[in-house]
N, C-alpha and C positions, 0 to 999 in steps of 0.2 A: 526490195523487189526480188526478182528471181534470176537464177542462172539459166540461160537458154542456149541450147546447142542447136545450131541451124545448119541443115545440110541440103544443098541443091546444086546441080551441075550447071545452072544458068547463073553466070557471074553477076549480071545486071540485077536479077531478082534478089540474089543474096545481099547485094549492096543496099538495095531499097529497103528490104525487110530489116536488115541490121540497123540502118539509120533510124527507122521507125521505132524499133524496140528499144534502142539506146535512148531515144528521145523520151520514152516512157519510164526510163530509169532502170531498165533491165541490164544485166551483164551478159553480153552476147558473145558466143564463140562460133564464128561462121566457118563453114567448110564447103568446098566444092568437090571434094574427093571422099567417096564412101569409106574406103579403107582407113584413111586418116581420121575420119569421124568415129569409126568403130574403136580405134586405138585410144581416142581422147575421152570416150564415155566414162571409164572408171576414174581416171585422174581428175576430170572436170566435175563429175558427179552432179549433173544438171538437174534442176527440178522439172524443166520442160524441154522436150526434144521436138523440133519441127523438121520433118524429113520428107523429101520427095520419094515416092515409091520406086520410080524407075531412074536411078542414078546411072545404071548400066542398062543399055537397051536389051541386053541378053537375058537379064533376070531382074526380079523385083528386089533390088539391093536394100530398099527401105525396110522390107520385112525383117532382114537380118539385124538392122539397126534397132528396129522395134523390139525384137526378141531380146537383144542384149540390154537395151535401155530398161526394159521391164525386169531384167534379172539383177541389176545393180541394187545396192542397198544404201538408202531407200530407193525404191523403183521410181523412175522418171515418168511423168505424164507425157504421152506421145500424141502429137498432131501430125497426121500424114497429109501430104499434098499429092494429088493425082491428076493426070491429064484427062481430058474428055474421052469417054469411051472405056475407062478403066475402073468403072464402078465395082465390078465383081471383085477386083483385087482390093479395093478399098473396104468392101464388106468383109473380106478375109482378114484384113488388118484389124478391123473392129473386133472380130471374133478372137483375135490373138492378143487383145488388150489395148488397142489404140483408143484414146479418149474421144477423138473426133477426126473428121477429114474435111479438106477443102478441095474443090475442083477448080483446076486452072481453066481460064484466067479468073482470079479473084481480086477483090478490092482490098487494099491494105486495112481499111476500117474493119472489114470482116475478120481478118486475121487478128487484129488488135482485140476485138471482142472475144474471139475464140481463146486467145491467150489469157485474157482476164478470167474467163470461165474455168479454164484449165488450172489456173493458179488457185482459184477458190477451191476447186476440187482437190488439188494437191494438199492444200492446208487442211481440208477436212479429213483426207486420208491420213495425213501425218498425226492429226489429233486422235484419230481412231486407233492408230498404231500405238501412240503413247498411252491411251487409256487401256488398251489391251495389255500393254507391258505392265501398267500399274496393277491391273487385275491379276495378272500372272504373279507379280510380286506379292500382292495381298494374299493370294491363295497358294503360294509356294509352301512346300512341306514344312519348312522351318518357321512359317508364320502360324502354324497350328500349335497351340501351346501344349506342351507336355514333355517332361524329361524322364518320366518313369519308364521302366523296362518294357511294360506292355505297350505304351504308346510308341516307343522307338520301334518295336516290332511292326506296329501298324504303318508307321512312316516308311519303313523299308519295303513293305509289301506294296503300298500305294505307289511308291516311286518306281518299282519294278514293272507294274502293270499299267501305269498311266498312259504310255504311248502305244499300247496294244489296242486291238479292236475288240477284245473279248468283253462279253457282258459281265458286269460286276454286281454282286449282291452284298449290300451293306447291312450288317446285323448289329443290333444294339438297342438298349433301352431308350425311351424317349428322352431327348435332351443331351445325348452323348456326342452330338456334332456330326450326324450322318450327312446332312446337306453340305456342311463345310468340307468334308472329305470328298463328296461328289464333285464339288467345284474345283477342288485341288486336282482331281483326276482329269477334269476337262481342261483347265487352264495350263496344265503341264503336258498336254498331248498335242499332236499335230492338228487337232480339231479346234484349238484355242481361238482361232479367228472366226469361227462360225458360232452359232447360237448355243447357249446353255438354257434349256427350257425345263423348269421344275413344275411339277403338279402333284398335289396331294390327292391320292385316289379315294380317300375317305371324306373329302370335303364336298363332293358333288353327288347328286343322285345318279342312278345308272344311265338314264337317257341323256342327261347333260354331260356326263363324263364321256360317253361314247362320241357325242358331237365334238367335245373339246379335243379328244385324242385324235379322232379320225376325220373330222370335218363333216360337212353336209352339203347337199345340193339344194338349191332354191326350191321350196315347195315340198320338200321331203317329209315335213311334219309341220304342225301348227306353230307359227312363229318363225319358220325358216324363210325369211323374206328375201334372202340373197344367198349366193354361194359363199361358203366359208371354208378356209383351209383349216385342217386339224393341226394339233401341236407337233405331230410326227413330221408333217410337211414343213412347219415353221422351223423345226430343228434340223432340217436336211443339211448334211455336212457337219453337224455338231453333235450335241449330247442331249438326250432327254432323261430327266431324273424322275422316276416314278416312286414317290414316297408313299409309305403305308400300302405297299403292294398287296399285302395279305387281305385287304378289305375290298379288292376289286371283284365285282360281280362275275359269276361263272361265264355268262355270255361274252363279256369283254375279255375274259381270260383266253377263250378260244380264238378271238380275233388277234390278241397280242401274240399268240403262238405263230399265227400266219405271218405277222410282221417280222418276228425274230427269224423265222425259217426262210421266207421268200423275199424279205425286204420290200414288201408291197403293202400299201394301205388302200382301202376303198372307203370313200366318203359315204355317209348315210344317204341312201337314195340314189347311189351311183353304182353302176356295174363295171366301170372301167378302173382297173387298178393303176395306182401311181407308184413308181419306184422311189424309195427314199433311202438315203445313206445316213443312217443314224446309229450312234452307239447308245445302248440302253444301260443305265445304272439304276438299279432298284434298291429299295430300302424297306426294312420291316423291323418293328419293335417286338414282335412275337415269333417264335419258331415256326417256320413254314411247314416243317415235318408234322407238327401237331395239327395244323390246318388241313394238311393232306389226309391224315388219319381220320379227321372229323368229316371228311368228304366235302369240304367247302373250298378247297383249293386243288387245282388240277395237278396231278403228279408230273405229267409231261412238261407243264409250264415250269414247275419247280426245278426240274433238271436243266431246263434251258436257261433259267435265270441264275442258277447256282454254279456257274462256270468258274468264277473266282469269288468265293465268299471272303469277306473281310469282317471280322468281329471287333467291334469297338467296345473297349472296357467301360464299365460304369465308374463313376467318380469315386465310389467307396472302395473300388479295387485299385485305385491309384491315388491314394491320399497325398502322396508326396507332391503331386501336381497342384494341390489346392493353393499353397502360397504363390506359386507362379501364376495361376489363374487370377487370384486376387490382385496381384501386381498388374497383370494385363488389364483387368477391368478398371483399375484405379489410375491407369497410365495417363489418361488425358482429362481426368476429372479435377476441376478446381473449385474450391469453396467460393461461391459468389460473394459471400459476406466478407471474407478476408483476403481473397485473391491468392490463397496458398493451396498447394496440392494436398489432397487428403492422405492421411496415414492411418494406420490401424494399431490398436493396442495389442499387446502380447496375449492377453487373456482372450480377446475377441478372435484373434487368429487361431489360438489354440482350440476354441470352440468350433470354428469353421472347419479346422482340420479333423476334429473328432467326429463331426456330424456325418451321417450316412448318405445324405443327399439323394433321396428317392427321385427327385427331378433332375439330377445330374448337373451338368455344366450350366444349363439354362436356369435352373433353380438358384445356383450360386450367383450367376450374373444378376438375376433379379434381386437377390438378397443384398448385393453390394449397391445396386441402384437405389434400393429403398433406404439403406443405411446412410448413403450420401445425402439423400433428400431430407432425412430426419435428424442428422447429426448436427449438434449445436455448435461444435467447434471444428477444428481441422483434423481431429483424431476420432476415428470410429471406435466406440467402446462396446463392451458386451451388451450394455443396456440399449444400444442402437439396433441390435439384431432383433429378429422377429420373436414374438412371445413363444411361438412353437419351438424354435430352436433353443430358447432359454429353458423351456420345460425339459427338452431332451437332454440338456446339458447337465441335469442333476445326476446322470449316470457317470459323468466324467470324474475321474479320480484325481486330476491335477498332478500327475506324475512328473518326473524330472526329465522326460525324453523330449521336451519341447525344442531345445536347441538343435538336436539332431533332426527333428521333424522339419525345422525351418531352414535346413541347409540349402534349399533352392530359392529361398526368399531373398530379395534384395535387402541388404543391411539397413538402408535408409527407410524402408517401408514400415517396419515394426517398431513401435514405441514401447520401450521396456518398462516404463512406469505408468501404471494406470491408476489415476487418483480415486476411482470409484469402485475398484474391484480388488478383492483380496487375492494375491497371487501365490500365497503360501499358507500352509496350515499354521505356521508359527506366527504370533503377533509381532508387529514391528515395535521398535523401541518407542516407549511412550504411548503405545496404543492402549485403548481402554480394555479392561478385562472382559472375558466372555460374558460374565454376568451383566456387565454394563451395557453391552450391545444386544443382549438377548439371544446371542448365538449359543448353540449347543456346546457345552463344555466337554461332553463325553461322547465318543463315537457311537455308543449304543442307545443314546437318548433319541426320542422320536424326532424326525426331521420335518420341518415345515415347508411351505411353498418357497420356491426359489426366489420369487419376487420379494418376499419378506426378508430373506437373507441378504439379497442385494441392497434393499433399502436400508437395512441395519448397517451394512458395511459402508454404504455411502454416507449415512448420517454420522457414523463414527469418524470417518475421514474428514468430513466437513468440520466437525467439532475440533479435531486436531489442528487443522489449518487455521481456524479462528483463534485457537489458543496461541498458535505461533505468531499470528499477526496482532495479538492483543485485542481481539474483538473488532479489528478494522475490516469491515465487510467488503469494502472496495478492493483492498489489497488481497483479501482472501479470494474474491472472484477472479482476480488476475492470475493468482497462483493456480486456481482450479481450472483456468481456461474456459470460464463460462461468463455469461453476462451477469450484471448485478441483479437484474430482474429475475433471472433463473435461480440465483442463490437465495433471494428472498422467498421465492416460491417453494424451494426445497426446504427452507427453514420452517415455513408455515405448514408444509405437509408434515414435517417432523413433529411440530407442536400439536397438530390435530390428530396424530396417529395414536 
């Protein structure tokens, strides 16, 4: 149950209420003196405070208790008790944060139900505070993956401007994590307990986007069957994230300028402005200067948005972060067939690091998701990656810089022996000669498709393992970490090739 601090200068009432609350299982701290109650607030740290407003006839002492009770951490839920004829003071108490008030004389059953409601409210508030703390933790700067110099520069800038009121413009290619940075800005600012409202400006036609952003009055257009708040009003006190701002129609650009300048919005079909206290974070994947020169984006809006520009680097400009990102995406993925966490082969990680990633972090995340779904064992191999990436990998030279490149990867993540992939240009001991595998023996000979080379290397390795097991296919499948059915399938493909 709850800790309840009770304050009233009527001794009889304090005794009756204390007995009732303790009968309900609450821990009660009764006081008949306002100053003593004030001093006890912090050490007791009650969940609920019940206080008479007029402990001292000269002043509303209960308001001081209310103010201090709301200021402790976590804040207490306050129920005020007022005498008949003091409703105005009770209303003032509600404005200052009181949960409810009871007018004397009241029935104990009324107070009992009021305390139950207050306790439910307190639990809901505590849960909300916990969830907000979890969100802040999730979107803290150190939760955004990146150890490269360019990302560290981004983190420093975001941390410096998070708690300011300045408008921020996030620049970067699609998939670089602009919305993630926008959330980090919000949840690390004093606005963290208000709403974070994201909207993609390219996802809606002009008329719907206007209604979504600014709201509308009933009957202002066909289909407007009721009044509707816009997202700027929904985000009051918090942050609105305008993604793909470069696609916003010119008419709405002029309306956005007024919001940024006057902090006022007008709903569609309404002439009365509404004040909003909103921080604007905008994002674009194309240079706004170019859009201004093309005459499709207002120059004055560009300067209002470009107060604090933050450039997010593409993934190809921070390749050192690829192993960290792969580790992050594999962190909670378990192979449902074996119950073991996924790992990745050295060759596959090498290919991921060498790739240019035109879709940036989002593309890498999707690649890992696909590989985990298609992987037959616990180790993601080069063959589990997309055909497009395998084709691009033909330009990779297989140099010896891989260990340096993996300096940020967790040691347990990368498996250094890949049974289906050649990791070196030199053949292993006992390996078939180049002529036997069909591989090119001379660097100037014509090169074939990558999938043929991979198949040849795979077949050669399977034959080596079979020779080592004396032709025992079951043992060979165990060594290769594949099912027996998969081994038979690969052998039949080899025979039919």
